[in-house]
DOVEXMAR-467145 format. One record per atom (N, C-alpha, C): residue number from 1; x, y, z; residue in one letter. Coordinates in nm, 2 decimals. Example, Ala and Ser with C-alpha at 12.3 -4.5 7.8 and 13.67 -1.06 7.14 Angstrom:
[atom 1, [1.32, -0.57, 0.78], A]
[atom 1, [1.23, -0.45, 0.78], A]
[atom 1, [1.32, -0.33, 0.78], A]
[atom 2, [1.28, -0.22, 0.71], S]
[atom 2, [1.37, -0.11, 0.71], S]
[atom 2, [1.29, 0.00, 0.79], S]
***
This chain:
[atom 1, [13.60, 6.04, 12.76], X]
[atom 1, [13.70, 6.05, 12.86], X]
[atom 1, [13.75, 6.20, 12.88], X]
[atom 2, [13.77, 6.25, 13.01], X]
[atom 2, [13.80, 6.39, 13.02], X]
[atom 2, [13.91, 6.37, 13.14], X]
[atom 3, [13.98, 6.49, 13.14], X]
[atom 3, [14.07, 6.51, 13.25], X]
[atom 3, [14.03, 6.63, 13.33], X]
[atom 4, [14.04, 6.62, 13.46], X]
[atom 4, [14.00, 6.73, 13.55], X]
[atom 4, [14.10, 6.73, 13.67], X]
[atom 5, [14.13, 6.87, 13.70], X]
[atom 5, [14.22, 6.87, 13.81], X]
[atom 5, [14.16, 6.87, 13.96], X]
[atom 6, [14.20, 6.78, 14.04], X]
[atom 6, [14.14, 6.75, 14.15], X]
[atom 6, [14.24, 6.73, 14.26], X]
[atom 7, [14.24, 6.80, 14.38], X]
[atom 7, [14.34, 6.80, 14.48], X]
[atom 7, [14.49, 6.83, 14.43], X]
[atom 8, [14.49, 6.92, 14.34], X]
[atom 8, [14.63, 6.97, 14.27], X]
[atom 8, [14.68, 6.84, 14.19], X]
[atom 9, [14.62, 6.75, 14.14], X]
[atom 9, [14.66, 6.65, 14.05], X]
[atom 9, [14.55, 6.63, 13.94], X]
[atom 10, [14.61, 6.59, 13.81], X]
[atom 10, [14.51, 6.58, 13.70], X]
[atom 10, [14.45, 6.43, 13.73], X]
[atom 11, [14.33, 6.43, 13.72], X]
[atom 11, [14.25, 6.29, 13.72], X]
[atom 11, [14.18, 6.26, 13.60], X]
[atom 12, [14.21, 6.12, 13.55], X]
[atom 12, [14.13, 6.09, 13.43], X]
[atom 12, [14.00, 6.04, 13.48], X]
[atom 13, [13.89, 6.11, 13.41], X]
[atom 13, [13.76, 6.08, 13.45], X]
[atom 13, [13.66, 6.04, 13.33], X]
[atom 14, [13.56, 5.98, 13.37], X]
[atom 14, [13.45, 5.95, 13.26], X]
[atom 14, [13.36, 6.07, 13.28], X]
[atom 15, [13.32, 6.13, 13.15], X]
[atom 15, [13.23, 6.25, 13.16], X]
[atom 15, [13.10, 6.19, 13.11], X]
[atom 16, [13.02, 6.20, 13.19], X]
[atom 16, [12.85, 6.14, 13.15], X]
[atom 16, [12.77, 6.25, 13.14], X]
[atom 17, [12.70, 6.27, 13.03], X]
[atom 17, [12.60, 6.38, 13.02], X]
[atom 17, [12.46, 6.32, 13.04], X]
[atom 18, [12.39, 6.38, 13.13], X]
[atom 18, [12.25, 6.34, 13.15], X]
[atom 18, [12.16, 6.44, 13.13], X]
[atom 19, [12.05, 6.43, 13.03], X]
[atom 19, [11.95, 6.52, 12.99], X]
[atom 19, [11.83, 6.48, 13.06], X]
[atom 20, [11.77, 6.56, 13.14], X]
[atom 20, [11.64, 6.55, 13.20], X]
[atom 20, [11.53, 6.53, 13.11], X]
[atom 21, [11.45, 6.42, 13.12], X]
[atom 21, [11.34, 6.40, 13.02], X]
[atom 21, [11.22, 6.51, 13.06], X]
[atom 22, [11.21, 6.54, 13.18], X]
[atom 22, [11.11, 6.66, 13.22], X]
[atom 22, [11.15, 6.80, 13.17], X]
[atom 23, [11.25, 6.85, 13.19], X]
[atom 23, [11.28, 6.98, 13.14], X]
[atom 23, [11.40, 7.00, 13.05], X]
[atom 24, [11.46, 6.91, 13.00], X]
[atom 24, [11.56, 6.90, 12.91], X]
[atom 24, [11.69, 6.97, 12.95], X]
[atom 25, [11.71, 6.99, 13.09], X]
[atom 25, [11.82, 7.04, 13.16], X]
[atom 25, [11.93, 6.94, 13.15], X]
[atom 26, [12.04, 6.98, 13.12], X]
[atom 26, [12.17, 6.89, 13.10], X]
[atom 26, [12.26, 6.91, 13.22], X]
[atom 27, [12.30, 6.78, 13.28], X]
[atom 27, [12.41, 6.79, 13.38], X]
[atom 27, [12.51, 6.69, 13.33], X]
[atom 28, [12.64, 6.75, 13.35], X]
[atom 28, [12.75, 6.66, 13.33], X]
[atom 28, [12.81, 6.61, 13.46], X]
[atom 29, [12.84, 6.47, 13.48], X]
[atom 29, [12.90, 6.41, 13.59], X]
[atom 29, [13.05, 6.38, 13.54], X]
[atom 30, [13.13, 6.40, 13.64], X]
[atom 30, [13.27, 6.36, 13.63], X]
[atom 30, [13.31, 6.26, 13.73], X]
[atom 31, [13.33, 6.15, 13.67], X]
[atom 31, [13.36, 6.02, 13.76], X]
[atom 31, [13.50, 5.97, 13.73], X]
[atom 32, [13.57, 5.95, 13.85], X]
[atom 32, [13.70, 5.90, 13.85], X]
[atom 32, [13.71, 5.77, 13.78], X]
[atom 33, [13.81, 5.74, 13.70], X]
[atom 33, [13.83, 5.61, 13.61], X]
[atom 33, [13.89, 5.52, 13.72], X]
[atom 34, [13.95, 5.56, 13.82], X]
[atom 34, [14.04, 5.47, 13.92], X]
[atom 34, [13.94, 5.40, 14.03], X]
[atom 35, [13.87, 5.49, 14.08], X]
[atom 35, [13.77, 5.44, 14.19], X]
[atom 35, [13.64, 5.46, 14.16], X]
[atom 36, [13.59, 5.51, 14.05], X]
[atom 36, [13.47, 5.53, 14.00], X]
[atom 36, [13.38, 5.62, 14.11], X]
[atom 37, [13.45, 5.72, 14.18], X]
[atom 37, [13.38, 5.80, 14.27], X]
[atom 37, [13.34, 5.94, 14.18], X]
[atom 38, [13.22, 5.98, 14.22], X]
[atom 38, [13.18, 6.12, 14.17], X]
[atom 38, [13.27, 6.23, 14.23], X]
[atom 39, [13.32, 6.31, 14.14], X]
[atom 39, [13.41, 6.41, 14.19], X]
[atom 39, [13.34, 6.55, 14.15], X]
[atom 40, [13.27, 6.55, 14.06], X]
[atom 40, [13.21, 6.69, 14.02], X]
[atom 40, [13.10, 6.66, 13.93], X]
[atom 41, [12.99, 6.77, 13.93], X]
[atom 41, [12.89, 6.77, 13.85], X]
[atom 41, [12.87, 6.91, 13.81], X]
[atom 42, [12.82, 6.94, 13.68], X]
[atom 42, [12.80, 7.08, 13.62], X]
[atom 42, [12.68, 7.08, 13.56], X]
[atom 43, [12.58, 7.20, 13.59], X]
[atom 43, [12.46, 7.20, 13.54], X]
[atom 43, [12.45, 7.36, 13.53], X]
[atom 44, [12.34, 7.40, 13.43], X]
[atom 44, [12.29, 7.54, 13.43], X]
[atom 44, [12.16, 7.55, 13.50], X]
[atom 45, [12.14, 7.65, 13.58], X]
[atom 45, [12.02, 7.69, 13.64], X]
[atom 45, [12.00, 7.84, 13.64], X]
[atom 46, [11.86, 7.87, 13.62], X]
[atom 46, [11.83, 8.01, 13.63], X]
[atom 46, [11.82, 8.06, 13.78], X]
[atom 47, [11.90, 8.15, 13.81], X]
[atom 47, [11.89, 8.22, 13.95], X]
[atom 47, [11.88, 8.36, 13.94], X]
[atom 48, [11.76, 8.40, 14.00], X]
[atom 48, [11.74, 8.56, 13.99], X]
[atom 48, [11.72, 8.61, 13.85], X]
[atom 49, [11.67, 8.54, 13.77], X]
[atom 49, [11.64, 8.58, 13.62], X]
[atom 49, [11.77, 8.57, 13.54], X]
[atom 50, [11.88, 8.50, 13.60], X]
[atom 50, [12.01, 8.50, 13.50], X]
[atom 50, [12.04, 8.36, 13.49], X]
[atom 51, [12.10, 8.31, 13.38], X]
[atom 51, [12.14, 8.17, 13.36], X]
[atom 51, [12.28, 8.17, 13.44], X]
[atom 52, [12.30, 8.06, 13.52], X]
[atom 52, [12.41, 8.04, 13.60], X]
[atom 52, [12.47, 7.90, 13.57], X]
[atom 53, [12.59, 7.88, 13.56], X]
[atom 53, [12.65, 7.75, 13.55], X]
[atom 53, [12.69, 7.71, 13.70], X]
[atom 54, [12.65, 7.61, 13.75], X]
[atom 54, [12.67, 7.55, 13.88], X]
[atom 54, [12.76, 7.43, 13.88], X]
[atom 55, [12.88, 7.44, 13.94], X]
[atom 55, [12.96, 7.34, 13.95], X]
[atom 55, [12.95, 7.29, 14.10], X]
[atom 56, [12.94, 7.15, 14.12], X]
[atom 56, [12.94, 7.09, 14.25], X]
[atom 56, [13.05, 7.00, 14.26], X]
[atom 57, [13.14, 7.02, 14.38], X]
[atom 57, [13.24, 6.93, 14.40], X]
[atom 57, [13.22, 6.85, 14.52], X]
[atom 58, [13.26, 6.71, 14.51], X]
[atom 58, [13.23, 6.61, 14.61], X]
[atom 58, [13.37, 6.58, 14.66], X]
[atom 59, [13.37, 6.59, 14.81], X]
[atom 59, [13.51, 6.53, 14.87], X]
[atom 59, [13.48, 6.48, 15.01], X]
[atom 60, [13.58, 6.46, 15.08], X]
[atom 60, [13.58, 6.39, 15.22], X]
[atom 60, [13.51, 6.25, 15.20], X]
[atom 61, [13.57, 6.16, 15.11], X]
[atom 61, [13.50, 6.04, 15.09], X]
[atom 61, [13.52, 5.94, 15.22], X]
[atom 62, [13.41, 5.89, 15.26], X]
[atom 62, [13.41, 5.80, 15.37], X]
[atom 62, [13.34, 5.67, 15.34], X]
[atom 63, [13.39, 5.55, 15.40], X]
[atom 63, [13.34, 5.43, 15.37], X]
[atom 63, [13.23, 5.40, 15.47], X]
[atom 64, [13.11, 5.36, 15.44], X]
[atom 64, [13.01, 5.33, 15.54], X]
[atom 64, [12.96, 5.20, 15.50], X]
[atom 65, [12.98, 5.10, 15.58], X]
[atom 65, [12.92, 4.95, 15.55], X]
[atom 65, [12.97, 4.91, 15.42], X]
[atom 66, [13.09, 4.94, 15.37], X]
[atom 66, [13.15, 4.89, 15.25], X]
[atom 66, [13.10, 4.99, 15.12], X]
[atom 67, [13.02, 5.09, 15.15], X]
[atom 67, [13.00, 5.18, 15.04], X]
[atom 67, [13.07, 5.31, 15.06], X]
[atom 68, [13.09, 5.38, 14.95], X]
[atom 68, [13.17, 5.51, 14.97], X]
[atom 68, [13.08, 5.63, 14.95], X]
[atom 69, [13.08, 5.72, 15.03], X]
[atom 69, [12.99, 5.86, 15.02], X]
[atom 69, [13.08, 5.97, 15.04], X]
[atom 70, [13.05, 6.08, 14.96], X]
[atom 70, [13.11, 6.20, 14.98], X]
[atom 70, [13.05, 6.28, 15.10], X]
[atom 71, [13.13, 6.31, 15.19], X]
[atom 71, [13.08, 6.39, 15.33], X]
[atom 71, [13.06, 6.54, 15.29], X]
[atom 72, [13.14, 6.59, 15.21], X]
[atom 72, [13.14, 6.73, 15.17], X]
[atom 72, [13.10, 6.75, 15.04], X]
[atom 73, [13.03, 6.87, 15.03], X]
[atom 73, [12.98, 6.91, 14.89], X]
[atom 73, [12.99, 7.07, 14.88], X]
[atom 74, [13.07, 7.11, 14.79], X]
[atom 74, [13.07, 7.26, 14.78], X]
[atom 74, [13.03, 7.29, 14.64], X]
[atom 75, [13.00, 7.43, 14.63], X]
[atom 75, [12.93, 7.47, 14.48], X]
[atom 75, [13.00, 7.61, 14.44], X]
[atom 76, [13.01, 7.62, 14.32], X]
[atom 76, [13.05, 7.75, 14.26], X]
[atom 76, [12.96, 7.78, 14.15], X]
[atom 77, [12.93, 7.90, 14.15], X]
[atom 77, [12.83, 7.92, 14.03], X]
[atom 77, [12.89, 8.06, 13.95], X]
[atom 78, [12.88, 8.05, 13.83], X]
[atom 78, [12.93, 8.15, 13.74], X]
[atom 78, [12.82, 8.20, 13.64], X]
[atom 79, [12.80, 8.33, 13.61], X]
[atom 79, [12.70, 8.36, 13.53], X]
[atom 79, [12.74, 8.31, 13.37], X]
[atom 80, [12.64, 8.27, 13.31], X]
[atom 80, [12.67, 8.23, 13.15], X]
[atom 80, [12.63, 8.35, 13.08], X]
[atom 81, [12.73, 8.40, 13.00], X]
[atom 81, [12.72, 8.50, 12.90], X]
[atom 81, [12.64, 8.47, 12.78], X]
[atom 82, [12.53, 8.54, 12.76], X]
[atom 82, [12.45, 8.52, 12.65], X]
[atom 82, [12.50, 8.60, 12.52], X]
[atom 83, [12.50, 8.55, 12.41], X]
[atom 83, [12.55, 8.61, 12.30], X]
[atom 83, [12.45, 8.72, 12.25], X]
[atom 84, [12.48, 8.83, 12.21], X]
[atom 84, [12.40, 8.94, 12.17], X]
[atom 84, [12.31, 8.91, 12.05], X]
[atom 85, [12.20, 8.93, 12.04], X]
[atom 85, [12.12, 8.88, 11.91], X]
[atom 85, [12.05, 9.00, 11.86], X]
***
């Protein structure tokens, strides 16, 4: 269980960690415990030779034929600092 601030309010979320079988990349998904909608995902990717943490935020939820979909997706990336070895 995790808490994440969404639309200026704290939301109780399930935090699900998925590790890819192909490349061992880890993605964390944050899913609302209230309506089970995906709110955010976080993963690390290499961009221009640097490791970056990429956060994807899902919003503008619409119901289509009884299923809910996020119509908007925004991303934010930050450089992951590597410890000196």
